[in-house]
C-alpha atoms as one frame of an Amber mdcrd trajectory, in Angstrom:
protein
-109.834  30.975-145.753-108.779  34.491-144.892-105.348  34.849-143.325-103.324
  37.628-141.874-106.489  39.473-140.851-107.547  40.262-144.404-111.165  41.034
-144.951-113.024  38.874-147.512-115.227  41.796-148.425-112.138  43.091-150.437
-112.935  40.433-152.916-116.296  42.050-153.707-114.563  45.448-153.979-112.085
  44.031-156.445-114.719  42.414-158.533-116.862  45.509-158.584-113.863  47.456
-159.663-114.074  45.727-162.996-112.217  43.943-162.863-109.366  26.204-159.488
-109.179  24.639-157.778-109.863  25.189-154.165-107.815  22.655-152.287-108.969
  21.791-148.820-107.563  19.238-146.462-110.958  18.699-144.789-112.738  15.383
-145.563-115.618  16.210-147.899-119.045  15.756-146.319-122.655  16.020-147.464
-125.834  17.802-146.626-128.860  15.842-145.451-130.935  14.478-148.251-134.025
  15.853-146.742-132.406  19.216-146.209-131.228  19.181-149.840-134.817  19.053
-151.008-135.818  22.250-149.277-134.562  25.836-149.332-131.913  26.291-146.656
-132.385  29.314-144.464-130.919  30.576-141.230-132.909  29.614-138.179-133.000
  31.892-135.160-134.247  31.078-131.782-136.412  33.660-129.997-134.497  36.136
-127.927-135.371  39.221-125.990-133.833  41.578-128.478-135.505  40.141-131.635
-136.926  42.450-134.183-140.681  42.764-134.477-140.423  40.766-137.672-139.382
  37.729-135.718-142.043  37.972-132.985-145.244  36.192-133.948-147.768  38.643
-132.449-146.308  41.643-134.333-147.108  42.413-138.010-144.542  41.171-140.562
-141.795  43.515-141.622-141.705  43.565-145.458-138.262  43.659-147.127-137.858
  46.655-149.336-136.866  46.531-153.007-133.595  48.143-152.325-132.779  45.454
-149.735-133.704  42.691-152.180-131.596  44.249-154.887-128.687  44.540-152.489
-129.036  40.893-151.517-129.233  39.917-155.179-126.121  41.938-155.961-124.304
  40.118-153.145-125.313  36.711-154.487-124.171  37.760-158.070-120.756  38.758
-156.675-120.639  35.576-154.707-121.358  33.560-157.833-118.508  35.293-159.785
-116.140  34.740-156.848-117.146  31.102-156.652-116.627  30.608-160.354-113.152
  32.033-160.231-112.215  30.024-157.153-113.324  26.575-158.281-112.721  26.739
-162.035-109.003  27.082-163.064-110.105  27.620-166.652-112.708  30.289-165.842
-112.523  33.251-168.198-114.793  35.949-169.436-116.114  35.443-172.940-117.968
  37.764-175.239-121.504  36.515-175.623-123.031  37.000-179.048-126.705  36.483
-179.617-127.606  33.747-182.142-127.828  35.265-185.626-131.291  33.758-186.180
-132.604  35.286-182.930-134.485  38.601-182.806-131.666  40.181-180.817-129.097
  38.926-183.244-131.016  40.242-186.278-131.662  43.701-184.686-127.952  43.958
-183.794-126.889  43.032-187.311-129.344  45.495-188.889-128.231  48.399-186.639
-124.517  47.718-187.162-124.969  47.389-190.956-127.010  50.611-191.120-124.225
  52.504-189.202-121.388  51.230-191.361-123.292  51.641-194.622-124.085  55.223
-193.584-120.461  55.894-192.707-119.237  54.444-196.000-121.735  56.476-197.969
-120.570  59.726-196.240-116.872  59.147-196.756-117.546  58.159-200.422-118.966
  61.565-201.177-117.006  64.221-203.118-115.533  65.712-201.001-115.662  62.988
-198.236-117.849  63.746-195.309-116.081  62.526-192.113-118.669  63.802-189.686
-119.434  60.225-188.520-115.756  59.850-187.618-116.161  61.870-184.463-118.556
  59.258-183.089-116.136  56.498-183.927-113.125  58.147-182.455-115.081  58.937
-179.351-115.900  55.266-178.880-112.315  54.203-179.649-111.103  56.666-177.094
-113.412  55.294-174.377-112.273  51.753-175.149-108.589  52.716-175.016-109.044
  54.485-171.693-110.748  51.407-170.248-107.550  49.367-171.066-105.335  51.737
-169.151-104.383  51.041-165.509-104.500  53.814-162.839-100.717  54.320-162.999
-100.841  55.042-166.770-101.302  58.756-166.147 -98.945  59.913-168.945-100.617
  57.775-171.554-104.046  58.840-170.408-103.087  62.474-170.774-101.687  61.802
-174.281-104.870  60.005-175.345-107.000  62.933-174.054-104.805  65.326-176.030
-104.637  63.404-179.286-108.190  62.112-179.397-109.759  65.389-178.254-113.118
  65.288-180.067-113.579  69.056-179.868-110.236  69.534-181.589-111.102  66.883
-184.144-114.400  68.635-184.843-112.495  71.888-185.440-110.195  70.173-187.924
-113.251  68.713-189.700-114.831  72.186-189.994-111.590  73.561-191.378-110.807
  70.697-193.820-107.680  69.862-191.872-108.713  66.396-190.801-106.528  63.339
-191.618-108.301  60.102-190.629-105.183  58.017-191.123-103.199  60.078-188.611
-105.728  59.056-185.922-105.921  55.504-187.124-102.126  55.105-186.936-101.996
  56.673-183.502-104.630  54.267-182.207-103.085  51.213-183.800 -99.581  51.987
-182.443-100.988  52.383-178.950-102.968  49.127-179.282 -99.732  47.421-180.334
 -98.112  48.566-177.032-101.088  47.519-174.804-102.132  44.248-176.407-101.218
  40.744-175.356 -98.560  38.984-177.448-101.272  36.700-178.842-102.831  39.709
-180.664 -99.613  40.899-182.387-100.440  39.204-185.662-103.914  40.727-185.793
-102.441  44.199-185.059 -99.973  43.731-187.877-102.754  42.970-190.261-104.659
  46.113-189.232-101.556  48.238-190.054-101.755  46.961-193.570-105.400  47.942
-194.056-106.134  51.094-196.060-109.919  50.991-196.568-111.396  53.199-193.815
-114.528  51.178-193.062-112.939  47.764-192.664-110.025  49.482-190.847-112.218
  50.923-188.073-114.386  47.802-187.888-111.245  45.820-187.140-109.962  48.344
-184.699-113.176  48.220-182.684-113.313  44.388-182.776-109.671  44.014-181.640
-110.216  46.580-178.829-113.127  44.519-177.735-110.962  41.418-177.556-108.297
  43.382-175.692-110.861  44.277-173.043-111.561  40.561-172.577-107.803  39.831
-172.433-107.345  42.467-169.727-110.290  41.189-167.700-109.050  37.624-167.880
-105.493  38.595-167.009-106.878  40.422-163.965-108.829  37.327-162.932-105.636
  35.224-163.255-103.739  37.654-160.964-106.658  37.664-158.479-107.277  33.945
-158.417-104.786  33.018-155.638-106.162  35.795-153.463-109.789  34.835-154.242
-109.086  31.120-153.546-107.528  32.154-150.242-110.617  33.990-149.087-113.512
  32.551-151.069-114.775  30.243-148.331-115.148  33.068-145.853-116.537  35.411
-148.526-119.131  33.000-149.754-120.210  32.174-146.237-120.638  35.889-145.379
-122.535  36.597-148.578-124.819  33.599-148.061-125.508  34.744-144.461-126.376
  38.242-145.754-128.716  36.740-148.277-130.447  34.619-145.632-130.746  37.570
-143.291-132.613  39.509-146.043-134.942  36.551-146.682-135.732  35.912-142.996
-137.398  32.642-143.859-137.048  29.347-142.047-137.450  25.833-143.429-137.075
  22.749-141.267-136.052  19.634-143.280-138.013  16.467-142.762-136.775  12.893
-142.449-136.558  13.055-138.668-137.626   9.433-138.484-134.412   8.499-140.132
-132.062  10.710-138.109-130.913   7.965-135.773-130.060   5.595-138.630-126.810
   7.313-139.592-124.056   9.561-138.305-124.039  13.248-139.330-121.199  12.575
-141.809-123.216   9.727-143.393-126.316  11.918-143.615-124.415  14.658-145.306
-122.523  12.368-147.702-125.633  10.582-148.608-127.365  13.783-149.360-124.552
  14.994-151.657-124.795  11.690-153.497-128.467  12.271-154.049-127.535  15.261
-156.234-126.084  12.892-158.774-129.657  11.494-159.296-131.438  14.826-158.935
-134.835  15.314-160.517-134.983  18.938-161.807-138.757  19.006-160.952-137.608
  19.341-157.351-136.266  22.539-155.882-132.454  22.520-156.119-130.595  22.880
-152.780-129.933  26.566-152.255-126.430  26.046-150.923-125.473  24.179-154.110
-127.127  26.490-156.617-123.898  28.152-157.690-122.680  24.747-158.883-126.063
  23.524-160.271-124.815  23.516-163.889-121.710  21.532-162.991-123.571  19.147
-160.751-126.249  18.377-163.337-123.523  17.843-165.905-121.971  15.331-163.504
-125.385  13.686-163.020-125.613  13.268-166.811-122.070  11.879-166.958-123.025
   9.418-164.263-126.001   8.221-166.296-123.882   8.032-169.415-121.204   5.858
-167.663-123.994   3.739-166.281-125.504   3.223-169.750-122.127   2.402-171.437
-121.130  -0.142-168.854-124.476  -1.670-168.800-124.504  -2.177-172.578-121.032
  -3.775-172.328-122.085  -6.011-169.474-125.199  -7.488-171.259-123.088  -7.800
-174.484-120.342  -9.842-172.915-122.732 -11.905-170.895-124.897 -12.669-173.966
-122.179 -13.321-176.521-120.039 -15.320-174.164-116.483 -16.701-174.247-115.526
 -15.736-177.817-115.089 -12.054-176.925-113.905 -12.408-173.318-110.641 -10.677
-172.552-110.424  -8.825-175.871-109.643  -5.265-174.714-109.449  -3.762-178.135
-112.989  -4.794-178.956-114.232  -3.521-175.585-112.603  -0.106-176.159-114.045
   0.063-179.684-117.494  -0.786-178.420-117.219   1.766-175.634-116.198   4.528
-178.043-119.025   3.746-180.497-121.633   3.456-177.775-120.512   6.851-176.386
-120.616   8.426-179.890-124.183   7.185-180.467-125.289   8.386-177.029-123.815
  11.857-177.763-125.410  12.000-181.153-128.825  11.089-179.803-128.589  13.291
-176.725-132.066  14.514-175.764-133.772  11.969-178.015-135.933   9.062-177.087
-133.801   6.565-175.199-135.493   3.530-176.779-134.675   4.713-180.319-131.043
   5.436-179.265-130.578   2.033-177.711-132.073   0.327-180.803-129.299   2.033
-182.882-126.681   0.957-180.329-128.030  -2.588-180.381-127.602  -2.710-184.188
-124.072  -1.306-184.021-122.936  -3.582-181.214-124.284  -6.606-182.927-122.565
  -5.580-186.210-119.238  -5.126-184.416-119.495  -8.536-182.763-120.285 -10.219
-186.067-117.348  -8.594-187.752-115.073  -9.606-184.874-116.224 -13.194-185.168
-115.681 -13.175-188.888-112.217 -11.604-188.600-111.057 -14.158-186.049-112.760
 -17.181-187.605-115.274 -17.697-184.758-118.659 -19.224-185.525-121.169 -16.484
-186.237-123.970 -15.807-183.826-127.219 -17.544-184.528-130.237 -15.416-185.317
-131.789 -16.277-181.960-128.631 -15.112-180.122-128.518 -11.813-182.163-132.214
 -11.165-181.316-131.404 -11.926-177.602-128.462  -9.520-177.632-130.536  -6.719
-179.237-133.380  -7.335-176.835-131.107  -7.170-173.817-129.593  -3.825-175.018
-132.925  -2.229-175.922-134.291  -3.398-172.595-131.911  -1.067-170.833-134.288
   1.775-171.748-136.391   0.755-168.726-135.221   2.746-165.671-136.075  -0.301
-163.525-133.845  -2.636-165.504-131.807  -4.632-163.040-128.520  -4.176-164.984
-128.991  -0.409-165.080-129.746  -0.421-161.314-126.752  -2.623-160.617-124.210
  -0.523-162.564-125.670   2.712-161.328-125.353   1.556-157.687-121.712   0.503
-158.300-120.812   3.852-159.670-122.496   5.785-156.864-120.995   3.466-154.244
-117.506   4.071-155.668-117.982   7.856-155.525-119.428   7.688-152.016-116.431
   5.632-150.949-114.215   8.434-152.170-116.206  10.909-150.054-115.516   8.834
-146.930-111.957   8.107-147.761-109.409   9.664-145.417-106.355   8.580-147.265
-104.733   9.169-150.719-104.513   5.564-151.716-106.406   4.671-154.904-109.835
   3.183-154.553-110.645  -0.166-156.225-112.771   0.353-159.352-116.105  -1.498
-159.294-116.533  -4.696-161.291-117.191  -4.001-164.955-115.882  -0.364-164.904
-112.323  -0.920-166.016-113.001   0.319-169.637-114.442   3.521-168.130-111.676
   4.096-165.563-110.576   7.424-167.016-114.129   8.837-167.239-115.109   7.609
-163.778-111.906   8.974-162.171-112.460  12.386-163.830-116.105  12.479-162.694
-115.138  11.461-159.106-112.370  14.121-158.967-114.693  16.896-160.184-117.378
  15.918-157.734-115.002  15.765-154.767-113.626  19.166-155.583-117.068  20.838
-155.659-118.194  19.016-152.508-115.015  19.964-150.574-115.536  23.618-151.359
-119.222  23.578-150.608-118.634  21.804-147.263-115.982  24.340-146.329-118.442
  27.183-146.969-121.605  25.726-145.514-120.528  23.055-143.024-121.676  25.119
-140.026-125.172  25.407-141.383-125.379  21.691-142.193-124.003  20.809-138.692
-126.528  23.010-136.928-129.459  21.540-138.917-128.399  17.928-138.467-127.674
  18.378-134.750-131.068  20.021-134.353-132.758  17.075-136.192-130.885  14.533
-134.091-131.932  16.266-130.911-135.582  16.424-132.004-135.550  12.806-132.996
-133.968  11.946-129.638-136.720  13.901-127.862-139.420  12.254-129.888-138.077
   8.673-129.484-140.106   6.508-127.056-138.466   5.974-123.693-137.445   2.370
-123.303-138.988   0.609-120.241
């Protein structure tokens, strides 16, 4: 929230210049489940000063390409601002294409061709350093990008020492010393780099082979650029967190203004069945069961990756606790109350689920059934309990593999318990701990982490978009009220 009259647009300026956790005291609320299924747009009531675009009898006003690009740019900056604000671990990383991809292969070929040509030239007798001008020019540009506006003296020195015209003259007159320039660059890098790069700089100083030397210089300069960008983000984070709510709201409004589309959510027949807070919270909860074949809510799209990861975590916790529930119910008294066995089973079930991620659920559960049965048999043997009969083993395996059915009553039961727990946290006004659902004690840490992550995202989203949600829900409630039959 902007304070002291600061303008949230400054964030965009800072981000454009090259450069988690948002804590809010508001109770987190949710968007209407029906509204979450449709693209959210600003809705404007007809007024006397509307543009022709909004007046039905007039022809539509088409949005220009420049306007769309401007809106897209605003959303991109909003996305970056949002990431920095909500993720305390956010940092810029160099993205390398996979080596087996076409892009990766082309890049490797081009780089190899350049360095091979460079090495061939300097290996001639006498050495041909003509390629060096290109290298030094690139090194100079990277060094200049690391300098801050106040580094005027260093900038002037870099311009003087790495003057490519002067270097070319030295090459033409056989007065060029490549190690002089390499030493200057390395010493400057040592002054500018983060302490974490000191060891790598020290190794560069020991290198004498020209090609590996300049390869390493360029690679470390690239890393230093990432370091500077991430340091800048760290310094900006408190300011961005302070203003991100206003900034995101403004950017979203600008985007909606460009689109000029309206979409009214359905579900009016259910509007009187819950309060606005309940409608919003229920809709946020629906995201944890979201089918990606449906259009994702526009106001949540910046967090779609995180929310879908949370949805997957919810399903995983549901599956682990369901397997444990049917195991303990089927095996019975002999393993009740043995926490070490429960933890071991939990860890092995999670490992098998991770290993078979994306694979057929039935095959995965068949493997889990075999492993769980094996562990129970080993436990019985180690503690001198009677071994399970073949019929009981088959029952246990059948119960576990039966969890592949989405309509399985155990899956539904544990899933509802998890979602009910998270929804209780959404409605909670106090800091006291919530009671874990029955059968969830072994997954307490995982469930608590999931709940905390979800609440953080929802709190931030509500702070940004609550006015839009409120307007929509109030409009729906009014419409439902008008449509309701008058009691006699």
